[in-house]
VMD Tcl script that draws the C-alpha trace (Angstrom):
set ca {
  {-9.25 108.12 14.39}
  {-11.86 110.61 13.23}
  {-14.27 111.74 15.95}
  {-17.42 113.79 15.48}
  {-18.08 115.74 18.71}
  {-21.59 117.09 19.17}
  {-22.94 119.62 21.67}
  {-25.69 122.16 21.23}
  {-23.44 124.98 22.49}
  {-19.92 125.21 21.07}
  {-18.61 128.16 23.04}
  {-17.76 128.11 26.80}
  {-21.36 128.63 27.97}
  {-21.48 125.93 30.65}
  {-19.98 122.68 31.85}
  {-21.27 120.61 28.93}
  {-19.78 122.96 26.32}
  {-16.47 123.32 28.17}
  {-16.21 119.55 28.49}
  {-16.90 119.11 24.76}
  {-14.34 121.70 23.72}
  {-11.69 120.37 26.10}
  {-12.24 116.81 24.90}
  {-11.79 117.92 21.30}
  {-8.59 119.77 22.15}
  {-7.23 116.73 23.99}
  {-8.05 114.35 21.14}
  {-6.40 116.66 18.62}
  {-3.27 116.87 20.78}
  {-3.08 113.08 20.53}
  {-3.20 113.15 16.74}
  {-6.88 112.42 16.15}
  {-9.05 114.30 13.69}
  {-11.94 116.09 15.43}
  {-15.02 117.61 13.84}
  {-17.37 119.76 15.91}
  {-21.07 120.04 15.18}
  {-23.88 121.82 17.00}
  {-25.98 124.96 16.96}
  {-25.14 128.20 15.20}
  {-24.40 130.99 17.66}
  {-22.69 134.40 17.38}
  {-20.26 133.43 20.17}
  {-19.03 130.32 18.38}
  {-15.50 130.12 17.06}
  {-15.15 129.66 13.31}
  {-15.82 125.97 12.68}
  {-15.69 123.94 9.48}
  {-19.23 123.00 8.48}
  {-20.67 125.98 10.36}
  {-23.08 126.33 7.44}
  {-24.38 122.86 8.38}
  {-25.00 123.75 12.02}
  {-28.63 123.92 13.08}
  {-30.27 127.34 13.28}
  {-29.86 129.29 16.49}
  {-32.76 128.58 18.88}
  {-33.45 130.54 22.07}
  {-36.10 128.88 24.23}
  {-36.01 131.74 26.75}
  {-36.93 134.28 24.05}
  {-38.80 132.25 21.42}
  {-40.39 135.17 19.56}
  {-43.84 135.10 17.97}
  {-46.34 132.28 17.86}
  {-45.04 130.82 14.60}
  {-41.50 130.66 15.97}
  {-42.77 129.12 19.21}
  {-44.57 126.38 17.29}
  {-41.46 125.71 15.21}
  {-39.24 125.45 18.30}
  {-41.74 123.14 19.99}
  {-41.86 120.78 17.02}
  {-38.07 120.78 16.70}
  {-37.75 119.94 20.39}
  {-39.73 116.77 19.72}
  {-38.03 115.85 16.47}
  {-35.81 118.15 14.42}
  {-35.77 117.27 10.74}
  {-33.39 120.19 10.20}
  {-30.85 118.72 12.63}
  {-31.18 115.26 11.14}
  {-30.77 116.51 7.57}
  {-27.84 118.82 8.26}
  {-25.94 116.28 10.32}
  {-26.48 113.65 7.63}
  {-24.66 115.83 5.10}
  {-21.69 116.22 7.45}
  {-21.50 112.48 8.22}
  {-21.82 111.54 4.56}
  {-18.86 113.78 3.74}
  {-16.59 113.03 6.69}
  {-17.55 109.42 7.55}
  {-16.33 109.62 11.18}
  {-15.22 106.55 13.11}
  {-17.03 107.61 16.30}
  {-19.79 110.05 17.20}
  {-19.44 111.42 20.72}
  {-22.55 113.23 21.93}
  {-22.79 115.60 24.87}
  {-25.77 117.88 25.48}
  {-28.14 117.62 22.53}
  {-31.66 117.76 24.00}
  {-34.13 120.46 22.92}
  {-32.10 122.70 20.58}
  {-30.84 119.70 18.56}
  {-33.17 116.88 19.72}
  {-32.40 113.14 19.65}
  {-33.63 112.93 16.04}
  {-29.93 112.90 15.11}
  {-29.60 109.39 16.58}
  {-31.60 108.02 13.64}
  {-29.22 109.80 11.27}
  {-26.09 108.45 13.02}
  {-27.36 104.88 13.08}
  {-28.25 105.10 9.39}
  {-24.49 105.17 8.80}
  {-23.76 102.42 11.40}
  {-21.40 104.61 13.41}
  {-20.58 103.72 17.04}
  {-22.24 106.27 19.32}
  {-21.07 107.44 22.75}
  {-22.89 109.96 24.95}
  {-21.59 111.79 28.02}
  {-24.24 112.74 30.55}
  {-24.14 116.23 32.06}
  {-27.52 116.24 33.80}
  {-30.59 114.07 34.41}
  {-32.42 114.72 31.14}
  {-32.58 111.01 30.30}
  {-34.94 110.48 33.24}
  {-36.25 113.95 34.13}
  {-38.21 116.29 31.89}
  {-36.73 119.35 33.59}
  {-33.07 118.20 33.63}
  {-32.35 118.71 37.35}
  {-34.67 116.39 39.29}
  {-36.10 119.54 40.85}
  {-39.70 120.65 41.24}
  {-40.48 124.11 42.59}
  {-37.05 124.35 44.14}
  {-37.16 120.95 45.86}
  {-35.61 117.60 44.96}
  {-38.18 115.54 43.04}
  {-38.00 111.95 41.80}
  {-41.68 111.40 41.04}
  {-40.99 110.56 37.38}
  {-39.12 107.42 38.45}
  {-40.02 104.45 36.28}
  {-41.21 106.56 33.37}
  {-44.06 108.37 35.17}
  {-43.34 111.55 33.28}
  {-46.86 112.96 33.73}
  {-45.69 114.27 37.10}
  {-43.81 116.97 35.21}
  {-47.16 118.40 34.11}
  {-48.88 117.83 37.45}
  {-46.10 119.56 39.36}
  {-45.60 122.29 36.73}
  {-41.86 121.53 36.81}
  {-40.48 123.37 33.79}
  {-39.91 127.05 34.61}
  {-43.27 127.16 36.42}
  {-44.96 127.14 33.00}
  {-47.90 124.86 32.31}
  {-47.30 125.01 28.55}
  {-43.57 124.21 28.84}
  {-44.25 121.44 31.34}
  {-46.80 119.90 28.98}
  {-44.39 120.10 26.05}
  {-41.57 118.48 28.00}
  {-43.90 115.76 29.26}
  {-44.92 114.94 25.69}
  {-41.25 114.99 24.70}
  {-40.33 112.39 27.33}
  {-43.14 110.00 26.39}
  {-42.46 110.44 22.67}
  {-38.73 109.79 22.92}
  {-38.82 107.02 25.53}
  {-42.13 105.23 25.05}
  {-42.86 105.72 21.35}
  {-39.49 105.99 19.59}
  {-37.30 104.28 22.24}
  {-34.68 106.47 20.63}
  {-32.10 106.42 23.41}
  {-31.73 102.67 22.86}
  {-29.62 103.67 19.85}
  {-26.78 104.84 22.13}
  {-23.99 102.28 22.34}
  {-22.20 103.51 25.47}
  {-23.24 106.15 28.00}
  {-20.63 107.91 30.16}
  {-21.33 109.38 33.59}
  {-18.76 111.74 35.15}
  {-19.96 110.89 38.69}
  {-20.95 107.73 40.51}
  {-23.99 109.53 41.90}
  {-25.32 110.47 38.45}
  {-24.77 106.94 37.17}
  {-26.60 105.35 40.09}
  {-29.44 107.88 40.12}
  {-30.17 107.56 36.39}
  {-30.22 103.76 36.73}
  {-32.43 104.02 39.82}
  {-34.86 106.26 37.92}
  {-35.29 103.61 35.24}
  {-32.67 104.05 32.48}
  {-31.63 100.50 31.54}
  {-28.63 100.82 29.24}
  {-25.11 100.31 30.54}
  {-23.47 103.41 31.99}
  {-19.70 103.75 32.38}
  {-18.32 105.90 35.19}
  {-15.58 108.17 33.87}
  {-14.81 111.50 35.59}
  {-14.00 114.56 33.51}
  {-10.45 115.84 33.24}
  {-8.72 119.16 33.73}
  {-5.61 120.46 31.99}
  {-3.44 121.08 35.02}
  {-0.95 123.11 32.96}
  {-3.57 125.87 32.90}
  {-3.97 125.95 36.69}
  {-1.04 127.18 38.77}
  {-1.94 126.51 42.42}
  {-1.64 129.00 45.27}
  {-1.96 127.51 48.75}
  {-1.88 130.84 50.59}
  {-4.07 133.91 50.18}
  {-3.82 137.68 50.02}
  {-7.46 138.49 50.75}
  {-9.78 137.42 53.53}
  {-12.42 136.32 51.05}
  {-14.37 133.23 50.06}
  {-15.41 132.89 46.41}
  {-18.49 131.49 44.73}
  {-18.21 131.29 40.96}
  {-20.89 130.01 38.63}
  {-24.41 130.70 37.47}
  {-26.59 132.91 39.64}
  {-29.74 130.80 39.53}
  {-32.26 129.38 41.96}
  {-30.89 125.84 42.26}
  {-27.49 127.14 43.41}
  {-28.73 127.97 46.93}
  {-27.40 131.52 46.88}
  {-29.90 132.96 49.35}
  {-28.76 130.32 51.84}
  {-25.17 131.31 51.09}
  {-25.86 135.00 51.68}
  {-27.73 134.23 54.91}
  {-24.67 132.33 56.13}
  {-22.38 135.27 55.45}
  {-24.80 137.59 57.21}
  {-23.66 135.71 60.34}
  {-19.92 135.92 59.52}
  {-17.83 139.02 60.16}
  {-14.34 137.61 59.60}
  {-14.36 137.29 55.82}
  {-16.06 138.58 52.68}
  {-18.01 136.64 50.08}
  {-17.35 137.32 46.40}
  {-20.08 136.18 44.02}
  {-18.59 135.78 40.54}
  {-20.98 135.10 37.70}
  {-24.28 136.18 36.25}
  {-27.73 134.75 35.79}
  {-31.47 135.29 36.22}
  {-31.23 135.68 40.00}
  {-28.65 138.45 40.12}
  {-31.07 141.34 40.53}
  {-33.01 139.61 43.30}
  {-29.80 138.69 45.11}
  {-28.45 142.24 44.94}
  {-31.74 143.60 46.32}
  {-31.70 141.00 49.10}
  {-28.19 142.00 50.17}
  {-29.05 145.71 50.05}
  {-32.31 145.35 51.96}
  {-30.67 143.31 54.72}
  {-27.76 145.73 54.98}
  {-25.13 143.03 54.46}
  {-21.75 144.65 53.88}
  {-19.48 141.64 53.28}
  {-21.13 140.26 50.12}
  {-19.84 141.59 46.79}
  {-21.04 140.96 43.21}
  {-18.18 140.85 40.71}
  {-20.19 139.86 37.64}
  {-19.08 137.40 34.99}
  {-15.35 136.70 34.83}
  {-13.28 134.12 33.03}
  {-9.73 133.15 32.19}
  {-6.89 134.63 34.21}
  {-9.11 137.21 35.91}
  {-11.27 134.45 37.41}
  {-8.30 132.29 38.35}
  {-6.57 135.20 40.05}
  {-9.65 135.97 42.16}
  {-9.70 132.34 43.29}
  {-5.96 132.26 43.98}
  {-6.26 135.39 46.15}
  {-9.04 133.84 48.22}
  {-9.05 131.56 51.24}
  {-11.47 129.00 49.80}
  {-14.29 128.38 47.32}
  {-17.90 127.71 48.31}
  {-20.60 125.81 46.40}
  {-24.08 126.07 47.92}
  {-26.10 124.00 45.43}
  {-29.52 122.68 46.39}
  {-29.83 120.37 43.39}
  {-28.19 117.04 42.53}
  {-24.90 118.35 41.16}
  {-23.12 115.90 38.89}
  {-19.36 116.50 38.80}
  {-19.18 120.28 39.30}
  {-16.32 121.85 37.39}
  {-16.11 124.69 39.89}
  {-14.98 122.25 42.59}
  {-12.39 120.59 40.36}
  {-11.02 123.97 39.21}
  {-10.84 125.22 42.81}
  {-8.89 122.09 43.77}
  {-6.54 122.57 40.81}
  {-5.82 126.10 42.06}
  {-4.97 124.73 45.51}
  {-8.13 125.85 47.31}
  {-10.33 123.81 49.68}
  {-14.07 123.89 49.07}
  {-17.01 124.24 51.43}
  {-20.03 122.70 49.69}
  {-23.48 121.27 50.25}
  {-23.68 117.55 50.91}
  {-25.75 116.63 47.85}
  {-25.48 114.78 44.53}
  {-21.96 114.06 43.35}
  {-20.33 116.74 45.53}
  {-19.29 114.39 48.39}
  {-17.32 112.34 45.85}
  {-15.03 115.38 45.57}
  {-15.28 117.33 48.83}
  {-14.04 115.07 51.62}
  {-14.59 116.46 55.11}
  {-11.34 117.58 56.69}
  {-9.34 116.48 53.64}
  {-10.30 118.64 50.65}
  {-12.81 120.89 52.40}
  {-16.04 120.60 54.37}
  {-19.62 119.66 53.51}
  {-22.78 120.99 55.12}
  {-26.49 120.18 55.12}
  {-28.18 121.73 52.03}
  {-30.40 124.77 52.72}
  {-28.99 125.08 56.25}
  {-27.35 128.52 56.55}
  {-26.39 127.82 60.16}
  {-24.48 124.65 59.26}
  {-22.80 126.43 56.34}
  {-21.77 129.26 58.66}
  {-20.39 126.72 61.15}
  {-18.29 124.98 58.49}
  {-16.85 128.24 57.17}
  {-15.91 129.25 60.71}
  {-14.21 125.89 61.26}
  {-12.20 126.59 58.13}
  {-11.27 130.10 59.25}
  {-10.17 128.91 62.70}
  {-7.23 126.90 61.37}
  {-5.02 128.55 58.76}
  {-2.55 125.67 58.58}
  {-5.45 123.30 57.87}
  {-6.52 125.49 54.94}
  {-3.06 125.11 53.38}
  {-3.01 121.37 54.06}
  {-6.45 120.80 52.51}
  {-5.51 122.94 49.49}
  {-2.47 120.75 48.86}
  {-4.52 117.58 49.31}
  {-7.12 118.93 46.89}
  {-4.50 119.69 44.26}
  {-3.03 116.18 44.65}
  {-6.54 114.74 44.34}
  {-7.12 116.28 40.90}
  {-3.59 115.41 39.77}
  {-4.30 111.76 40.53}
  {-7.95 111.46 39.50}
  {-8.61 114.13 36.87}
  {-5.44 114.22 34.80}
  {-5.85 114.34 31.03}
  {-3.77 111.25 30.22}
  {-5.89 109.02 32.44}
  {-9.05 110.44 30.86}
  {-7.69 109.93 27.36}
  {-6.84 106.26 27.95}
  {-10.28 105.64 29.46}
  {-11.97 107.40 26.54}
  {-10.16 105.21 24.01}
  {-11.39 102.13 25.86}
  {-14.95 103.48 25.75}
  {-14.69 104.14 22.01}
  {-13.42 100.58 21.50}
  {-16.29 99.26 23.61}
  {-18.82 101.21 21.53}
  {-17.44 99.72 18.30}
  {-17.63 96.22 19.77}
  {-21.24 96.71 20.87}
  {-22.28 98.11 17.50}
  {-20.73 95.18 15.64}
  {-22.22 92.56 17.96}
}
mol new
graphics top color blue
foreach p $ca { graphics top sphere $p radius 0.5 }
foreach p [lrange $ca 0 end-1] q [lrange $ca 1 end] { graphics top cylinder $p $q radius 0.2 }
display resetview
């Protein structure tokens, strides 16, 4: 089978890109032909058809007014993406197109191109973009579902997108144009959700197409577990951004004197977090910066546990699954898809989001029972072996591809 895998980022930038790359590697290991397509970027590997990738677009640093106008128009409907993808499809004639994150930099204009060739189309959700103009169902740092039922004007009223009136207006127009004018997402044959929560929430918000629950996978051969620890530390790894609840996390560790917190990662909030720690005189919080590969895995192996303090509707957070694969329990906020993974007293503990006192309490419960930490780490590893193994994912994915072909031919 020949599969065209599409994601706007094709280097390990975030969960969507990592999922796309891992899926391609898995499919190739099973003998399938995989073609990647997305956005040009200096961090990309060398891909066939890289000359047919769309031009690099940076919405955080859009440049002058002419470039801003161009990016805004492409966000609504990218003729460049449609044209360039058409040349790739015409040459390769794939059996399946599997989409991941394609909003904004690529735009859903490519769905018209794909359907022109009558190719079955599958999309894996990684966020709430289908129903929320700002991806996360967040407004000004708080959970927001006001756009339920297609009332996207709330994005503008609440100034949801990066606290910018112009960006909120643009994203509001985008949602109405794609959903109410073009009805372009109707062209998807099958939609995959990696968590039950994401599936149910997207349906509840008004998306009507069928959604198949199928959790992501992890290559367990790359994750050697360690159920003990050499350092009295708890690790957070991920993006340092507002929705991750990192001020709550730091406040919790300000009340803990038995262990250190290691913050691994980078992001727009790093400077503010470092100043916060310094100003409060907190001595057990350490910033390690961005790490990956064996360096990151070793930091996690050396630790007692992993913590995830998100204050947004997480989907199927890869940090939790990777922590489990390394034999570590997780203390995490009770929100979104997290409770599907973190089971209290079994694979870790959950706490009330934004409640530093409850988070502190749960970490102390963990620290009070060393044998329980080992037991939960082993349970967590067994959990991912059973639920997130690559063979199970592969067989499910083949069934989804078959379903998409059947729907398209109906």
